[in-house]
Residue, then its C-alpha position, 0 to 999 in steps of 0.5 A: m931581316n931576323i927578329r934579333g936584328f929587328a930587335k936590336r934596333s934600339k935599346a929599348g928592344n935589346l932589353v925585351w930581347r935580353i929579357f926574352i932569352g933569359v927566360l926562355g934559356g933561364t926556364i930550360t937551365v931549370l928543367g935541365a936541372i930538374a931532370l938532372v935528378a929525374p928522369g930524362p937528359g938533363v945534362l942535355i937539357l941543361l946545355a940547351g939552356l946553357g946555350i940559348l943563354a950563352t947568346e946575349f950573356a958572356w957568363a953563361s958563355r964562359a960556363m958552357n964552355k968549362t962544362k964542356n972542358m969537363a966533358q971533353t976530360a972526362s970522355n977523355k979519361v974513359g979512353i973510347p977512341t974518337w972514331v969509336k964514339y963517332l960510330i955509336f954515335a951515328g948506329a944511335a942516328l940511324f936507330s933513332i931515325f929506322a924506329i920514327i919510320y917504323y912508327y909512323m908506318t905501324k901507326 
């Protein structure tokens, strides 16, 4: 059995679980908002926090969908074909894998 199912068996467990998700997701969302003005991947951290909150709260799910739609609209305005976006993503993933392997081999 998973932890979520176990916690949601009772009303008290459900409340504790929602508080836990709220605190965890809220903390990550606040860190993402701070990273928007500080160096770091603020938007990604912000979306991760909203994703955690969206597992339990409908308002976070709506906010996340609205943010994803805005990002998709901005992406469409840029006019880069989808296959190029996938190629860039795959190249970045391969680069990071090779960088990690190189790091551990030289360590």
